[in-house]
VMD Tcl script that draws the C-alpha trace (Angstrom):
set ca {
  {54.14 102.73 78.85}
  {50.48 103.59 78.28}
  {49.39 101.21 81.07}
  {52.22 102.06 83.48}
  {50.86 102.13 87.02}
  {54.11 102.39 88.95}
  {53.70 104.60 92.03}
  {50.00 104.99 91.22}
  {46.77 103.70 92.77}
  {43.10 104.43 92.22}
  {41.38 106.13 95.13}
  {37.71 106.20 94.29}
  {37.73 107.09 90.61}
  {40.88 109.25 90.68}
  {44.56 108.42 90.72}
  {47.03 109.28 93.45}
  {50.76 108.74 93.94}
  {51.73 106.02 96.41}
  {55.37 105.56 97.53}
  {56.35 102.83 99.98}
  {58.22 103.95 103.11}
  {61.13 101.60 103.99}
  {60.86 99.85 107.36}
  {63.98 101.63 108.63}
  {62.35 105.08 108.46}
  {58.72 104.31 109.29}
  {59.25 105.31 112.91}
  {60.27 108.78 111.69}
  {57.56 109.28 109.05}
  {54.88 107.47 111.02}
  {53.26 105.61 108.12}
  {53.90 102.74 105.71}
  {53.21 104.74 102.53}
  {53.29 108.36 101.41}
  {50.32 109.31 99.24}
  {49.33 112.41 97.31}
  {46.24 112.89 95.08}
  {46.72 113.86 91.44}
  {43.06 114.90 90.93}
  {42.64 113.10 87.64}
  {40.88 109.97 86.45}
  {43.09 109.71 83.37}
  {45.93 107.19 83.61}
  {47.83 108.98 80.85}
  {47.63 112.32 82.66}
  {48.48 110.66 86.00}
  {51.66 109.26 84.45}
  {52.55 112.73 83.22}
  {51.96 114.33 86.63}
  {53.36 111.68 88.95}
  {57.14 112.00 88.54}
  {57.70 115.38 90.24}
  {55.53 114.12 93.12}
  {57.44 110.83 93.33}
  {60.74 112.74 93.38}
  {59.54 115.01 96.20}
  {58.18 112.11 98.28}
  {61.39 110.15 97.84}
  {63.34 113.21 98.98}
  {61.15 113.27 102.07}
  {61.94 109.60 102.69}
  {65.65 110.30 102.22}
  {65.48 113.14 104.75}
  {63.73 110.78 107.15}
  {66.46 108.22 106.59}
  {69.07 110.78 107.65}
  {67.04 111.50 110.78}
  {66.89 107.78 111.56}
  {70.66 107.47 111.09}
  {71.28 110.47 113.33}
  {69.07 108.95 116.02}
  {70.86 105.61 115.75}
  {74.19 107.38 116.08}
  {73.06 109.18 119.23}
  {72.83 112.60 117.59}
  {71.76 115.84 119.25}
  {68.04 115.36 120.10}
  {67.33 119.07 119.49}
  {68.79 118.90 115.97}
  {67.01 115.61 115.25}
  {63.70 117.15 116.31}
  {64.43 120.23 114.20}
  {64.88 118.06 111.11}
  {61.45 116.54 111.75}
  {59.92 120.03 112.04}
  {61.76 121.00 108.86}
  {59.95 118.24 106.97}
  {56.55 119.51 108.14}
  {57.36 123.13 107.27}
  {58.69 122.13 103.85}
  {55.21 120.81 103.04}
  {53.81 124.32 103.45}
  {52.36 123.98 106.96}
  {52.09 127.66 107.93}
  {50.57 126.91 111.34}
  {53.59 124.79 112.23}
  {56.03 127.45 111.00}
  {54.38 130.62 112.36}
  {52.70 129.47 115.58}
  {53.88 126.10 116.83}
  {57.59 126.51 116.03}
  {58.11 129.66 118.14}
  {56.31 128.01 121.07}
  {58.53 124.94 120.84}
  {61.65 127.09 120.51}
  {60.70 128.86 123.73}
  {60.42 125.50 125.51}
  {63.83 124.46 124.20}
  {65.36 127.76 125.36}
  {64.11 127.16 128.91}
  {65.53 123.64 128.90}
  {68.73 123.92 126.81}
  {69.51 127.64 126.55}
  {69.22 130.33 123.84}
  {71.96 128.89 121.57}
  {70.15 125.53 121.28}
  {66.83 127.28 120.67}
  {68.33 129.44 117.92}
  {69.89 126.36 116.24}
  {66.53 124.56 116.49}
  {64.71 127.37 114.65}
  {67.44 127.79 112.02}
  {67.54 124.06 111.22}
  {63.74 123.77 111.20}
  {63.43 126.69 108.77}
  {66.21 125.42 106.53}
  {68.67 128.19 107.43}
  {71.17 125.90 109.18}
  {72.54 122.50 108.15}
  {72.98 119.63 110.64}
  {76.42 117.98 110.43}
  {75.59 114.38 111.31}
  {73.15 113.57 108.48}
  {75.73 114.72 105.89}
  {78.36 112.19 106.93}
  {76.96 109.12 105.06}
  {76.75 110.99 101.74}
  {80.32 112.29 102.16}
  {81.76 108.85 102.93}
  {79.79 107.23 100.09}
  {81.17 109.74 97.59}
  {84.72 109.78 98.95}
  {84.95 105.96 98.90}
  {87.46 105.81 101.73}
  {88.63 102.31 102.58}
  {89.42 100.42 105.76}
  {91.28 102.39 108.37}
  {90.92 105.67 106.52}
  {87.12 105.43 106.62}
  {87.23 104.49 110.30}
  {89.45 107.49 111.05}
  {87.11 109.82 109.14}
  {84.09 108.54 111.07}
  {85.99 108.95 114.33}
  {86.79 112.57 113.50}
  {83.11 113.43 113.00}
  {82.10 111.48 116.09}
  {84.65 113.27 118.30}
  {83.48 116.67 117.00}
  {79.79 115.94 117.57}
  {80.42 114.52 121.05}
  {82.34 117.68 121.95}
  {79.50 119.84 120.57}
  {77.01 118.08 122.85}
  {79.11 118.56 125.97}
  {80.09 122.14 125.08}
  {76.65 123.55 124.19}
  {77.70 124.12 120.57}
  {74.99 123.43 117.97}
  {75.73 120.45 115.72}
  {75.35 122.53 112.58}
  {77.74 123.48 109.81}
  {77.11 127.19 110.39}
  {77.99 126.95 114.11}
  {81.54 125.69 113.41}
  {83.47 128.81 112.47}
  {87.23 129.27 112.84}
  {86.95 130.40 116.45}
  {84.85 127.37 117.45}
  {87.17 125.04 115.54}
  {90.15 126.53 117.38}
  {88.37 126.06 120.69}
  {87.68 122.41 119.79}
  {91.37 121.80 118.98}
  {92.47 123.49 122.21}
  {90.05 121.65 124.49}
  {90.11 118.21 122.89}
  {93.78 117.92 121.95}
  {96.06 120.59 123.40}
  {94.61 120.71 126.93}
  {94.67 116.90 127.15}
  {98.22 116.53 125.81}
  {97.12 114.43 122.83}
  {99.76 113.10 120.46}
  {100.04 115.70 117.65}
  {100.08 113.03 114.94}
  {96.83 111.54 116.25}
  {95.24 114.97 116.61}
  {96.29 115.97 113.09}
  {94.75 112.83 111.63}
  {91.37 113.81 113.08}
  {91.75 117.46 112.06}
  {92.64 116.34 108.53}
  {89.48 114.25 108.48}
  {87.31 117.20 109.50}
  {89.02 119.41 106.94}
  {88.26 116.84 104.21}
  {84.62 116.74 105.37}
  {84.33 120.53 105.12}
  {85.98 120.60 101.70}
  {83.31 118.18 100.51}
  {80.61 120.36 102.12}
  {81.96 123.40 100.28}
  {81.96 121.52 96.99}
  {78.37 120.37 97.51}
  {77.13 123.74 98.74}
  {76.52 122.80 102.38}
  {79.25 125.13 103.70}
  {79.71 128.62 102.29}
  {81.96 130.46 104.73}
  {85.28 128.70 104.18}
  {87.01 125.76 105.80}
  {87.50 126.44 109.56}
  {89.93 123.50 109.92}
  {92.64 124.86 107.65}
  {95.87 125.72 109.50}
  {94.50 124.18 112.73}
  {96.98 121.29 112.84}
  {99.39 120.89 115.74}
  {103.15 121.11 115.43}
  {104.63 117.62 115.45}
  {107.08 116.73 118.16}
  {110.41 115.75 116.64}
  {112.72 114.32 119.30}
  {116.05 113.60 117.67}
  {118.82 111.06 118.07}
  {122.41 112.09 118.64}
  {123.05 112.05 114.87}
  {120.10 114.37 114.28}
  {117.90 111.71 112.69}
  {114.21 111.67 113.57}
  {112.22 110.12 110.71}
  {111.39 106.58 109.73}
  {114.36 104.94 108.04}
  {115.32 101.97 105.86}
  {116.96 98.92 107.37}
  {120.71 98.58 107.09}
  {122.11 95.59 105.19}
  {123.21 94.08 108.50}
  {119.68 94.43 109.89}
  {118.16 92.80 106.78}
  {120.47 89.80 107.21}
  {119.55 89.50 110.90}
  {115.82 89.86 110.28}
  {115.72 87.26 107.49}
  {117.68 84.83 109.65}
  {115.40 85.55 112.58}
  {112.26 85.06 110.47}
  {113.64 81.75 109.13}
  {114.23 80.62 112.70}
  {110.73 81.48 113.92}
  {108.64 78.58 115.18}
  {105.26 80.34 115.42}
  {102.16 79.40 113.42}
  {102.79 82.22 110.92}
  {106.56 81.70 110.70}
  {106.60 80.58 107.06}
  {104.43 83.39 105.74}
  {106.38 85.96 107.78}
  {109.70 84.83 106.30}
  {108.29 84.81 102.75}
  {106.73 88.25 103.14}
  {110.00 89.71 104.42}
  {111.88 88.47 101.36}
  {109.10 89.57 99.05}
  {109.03 93.10 100.52}
  {112.82 93.40 100.34}
  {113.01 92.36 96.68}
  {109.90 94.08 95.33}
  {109.46 97.28 97.34}
  {105.76 96.42 97.68}
  {103.71 97.56 100.66}
  {102.52 94.96 103.17}
  {98.91 95.86 102.35}
  {99.59 95.20 98.65}
  {101.35 91.91 99.30}
  {98.57 90.60 101.53}
  {95.96 91.22 98.79}
  {97.81 89.58 95.87}
  {95.80 86.74 94.32}
  {97.02 84.02 92.00}
  {95.27 85.66 89.05}
  {97.41 88.79 89.64}
  {100.58 86.79 88.88}
  {101.26 86.34 85.16}
  {104.27 86.25 82.85}
  {106.75 87.05 85.59}
  {104.81 90.12 86.74}
  {102.53 90.94 89.67}
  {99.71 93.24 88.67}
  {98.41 95.61 91.36}
  {95.03 96.89 90.20}
  {94.54 99.53 92.89}
  {96.14 100.67 96.10}
  {96.84 103.44 98.55}
  {97.22 106.09 95.83}
  {96.44 106.45 92.12}
  {100.08 105.68 91.32}
  {99.87 102.43 93.32}
  {98.17 100.64 90.41}
  {101.10 99.14 88.51}
  {102.92 96.05 87.25}
  {105.85 94.86 89.38}
  {108.38 92.45 87.82}
  {109.08 89.37 89.94}
  {112.69 89.37 91.14}
  {114.67 86.24 90.15}
  {115.23 85.64 93.85}
  {111.47 85.31 94.32}
  {110.63 83.19 91.26}
  {110.67 79.83 93.07}
  {108.75 81.22 96.05}
  {106.04 82.63 93.77}
  {105.77 79.44 91.71}
  {105.40 77.33 94.85}
  {102.72 79.60 96.27}
  {100.74 79.57 93.00}
  {100.84 75.82 92.43}
  {97.51 74.04 92.88}
  {95.53 77.19 93.71}
  {92.42 78.64 92.10}
  {92.83 82.03 90.37}
  {90.96 83.83 93.19}
  {93.10 82.28 95.94}
  {95.47 84.55 97.83}
  {99.18 84.18 97.20}
  {99.70 84.44 100.96}
  {96.73 82.27 101.89}
  {97.81 81.82 105.52}
  {96.72 85.33 106.44}
  {93.33 85.13 108.20}
  {90.37 87.17 107.01}
  {89.70 90.18 109.24}
  {86.13 90.82 110.34}
  {86.82 94.52 110.93}
  {87.13 96.38 107.60}
  {89.51 98.83 109.27}
  {91.93 95.98 110.01}
  {93.82 94.83 106.87}
  {94.72 91.22 106.09}
  {98.36 91.95 106.78}
  {97.73 93.15 110.36}
  {98.72 89.84 112.07}
  {102.00 89.79 110.14}
  {102.70 93.39 111.05}
  {102.24 92.52 114.72}
  {104.38 89.38 114.44}
  {107.08 91.40 112.68}
  {107.09 94.00 115.48}
  {107.58 91.21 118.02}
  {110.46 89.83 115.92}
  {112.15 93.25 115.78}
  {111.89 93.59 119.54}
  {113.25 90.10 120.06}
  {116.23 90.92 117.81}
  {116.66 94.28 119.55}
  {116.24 96.06 116.20}
  {113.24 98.07 117.33}
  {114.81 101.50 116.81}
  {113.00 103.89 119.14}
  {113.63 107.50 120.09}
  {112.74 108.45 123.63}
  {109.55 110.48 123.67}
  {108.36 109.22 120.29}
  {105.41 106.82 120.10}
  {106.46 104.90 117.00}
  {109.73 103.18 116.21}
  {111.90 104.38 113.33}
  {111.93 100.87 111.87}
  {108.94 98.72 110.91}
  {107.87 96.44 108.06}
  {107.75 99.46 105.74}
  {111.51 99.80 106.27}
  {111.92 96.95 103.75}
  {110.28 99.19 101.14}
  {112.64 102.00 102.11}
  {115.59 99.59 101.92}
  {114.58 98.46 98.43}
  {114.46 102.07 97.24}
  {117.77 102.86 98.94}
  {119.49 99.93 97.22}
  {118.07 100.86 93.79}
  {119.31 104.44 94.27}
  {122.75 103.15 95.30}
  {122.85 101.00 92.17}
  {122.21 104.09 90.04}
  {124.88 105.99 91.94}
  {127.33 103.17 91.21}
  {126.64 103.24 87.46}
  {123.78 100.79 86.94}
  {122.11 101.13 83.54}
  {118.79 100.21 81.99}
  {116.60 102.24 84.35}
  {116.26 105.72 85.85}
  {114.98 107.30 89.04}
  {111.61 107.72 87.32}
  {111.57 103.98 86.60}
  {112.05 103.37 90.31}
  {109.03 105.56 91.06}
  {106.95 103.42 88.66}
  {108.14 100.20 90.30}
  {107.21 101.25 93.84}
  {104.06 103.16 92.90}
  {105.11 106.71 93.72}
  {103.77 109.66 91.76}
  {106.31 110.93 89.23}
  {104.45 114.23 89.00}
  {105.56 115.12 92.52}
  {109.22 115.07 91.50}
  {111.43 117.02 89.10}
  {110.23 117.52 85.51}
  {106.71 116.38 86.42}
  {105.28 117.06 82.97}
  {108.19 115.87 80.84}
  {109.17 112.80 82.87}
  {105.97 112.19 84.79}
  {102.75 112.72 82.86}
  {103.73 112.68 79.18}
  {105.87 109.52 78.82}
  {103.56 107.31 80.91}
  {104.83 104.31 82.86}
  {108.30 102.89 82.30}
  {108.63 99.84 80.07}
  {108.83 96.36 81.60}
  {112.46 95.96 80.51}
  {113.46 99.05 82.48}
  {111.40 97.92 85.45}
  {113.10 94.54 85.45}
  {116.49 96.23 85.35}
  {115.47 98.30 88.36}
  {114.18 95.33 90.37}
  {117.14 93.11 89.52}
  {119.60 95.83 90.56}
  {118.52 95.14 94.15}
  {120.13 92.11 95.76}
  {119.81 90.69 99.24}
  {122.93 91.24 101.33}
  {125.11 88.20 101.93}
  {125.80 87.31 105.57}
  {129.43 87.95 106.42}
  {131.38 84.92 107.57}
  {132.13 84.99 111.27}
  {135.76 85.72 111.92}
}
mol new
graphics top color blue
foreach p $ca { graphics top sphere $p radius 0.5 }
foreach p [lrange $ca 0 end-1] q [lrange $ca 1 end] { graphics top cylinder $p $q radius 0.2 }
display resetview
């Protein structure tokens, strides 16, 4: 490492640090390279001195990247400008801090009002934290996927758009409980938004603030806690209001209807219905199964919606032929349900076309169970998963042996630590054995159509 010249260049007869500025942030920094003299002609000493300087210059580039992202996202121009001033002040420019900043704040006050001017000064001097530039780091660490990530981004976007139209600074410190309550009232309650939709966005903002607290960006508590709206729960005559499993009669009708479909996706729809009914797997899990995940009569799910979703699911005897046919002649990376088209939008899962086709089938069969005043039906593709669980529970109630309720949780990928005896039956024993899982799966049988009288 004696001749290491990374991040170094000779300027005259002395070394200086030189860090390349990425193209994406050059418009913010205003130059192609950041340079700083080390005041030494010794390469060995330059290598000793350079790393703190390189770290600081890279931090400056990272800050500039956040500014560029905020600009691209249409962020508050006052906050974006304040971040740029913050960079200059951080370099020890006293003239900028003591003379120029107050003059610029006065101009902003005349144009945007005292609240904007105060936010500008606080951000520029490092006393307030802009919200927008924090979003990429949060999402990168949280590793949300698909629709969840899209929903989280939407929550931040809706908040920042409201801030701009409501003269609220786009800073963490500006969003206290009172401001958060005002946001909920104006954006959701006053506009009659669906409580479930509103709560999804509020949950996203609450998750964002929890991350901020953990990383030290927010220090005055989470203003989004207890801000959710009360869900509307219109009820049927029998008092039911939640999603429900299919009845045996409905399963028979749906499978017959799927078999009789003549659409382009008819075959895959019929197969997926049977698979969901006899495995309890989610549509999202089924649509992602590859041939390599099928081995020794088991489907291995490596990851999923929750930590408990990673599991091995025994293949029901009623699905053995279907699985063998779908695996034959395929490469290991090929999808089991290859007919499903790839989705260009990451928020749209591979199973989305089937979900839509299934909804149309339910409506055609008049099995779309809806409650007046409720946006979603009580039955959907997930009702197969509920039906599978219902039938396994009924088997236990009728004396089935070889498996327990905790085995059922392992089969469908539910957390056992959320139920009774979480330590004794959930964490300590681990997952149920394959023999018990097979007993659980095979206890579920498709209903037989009744002969017409």
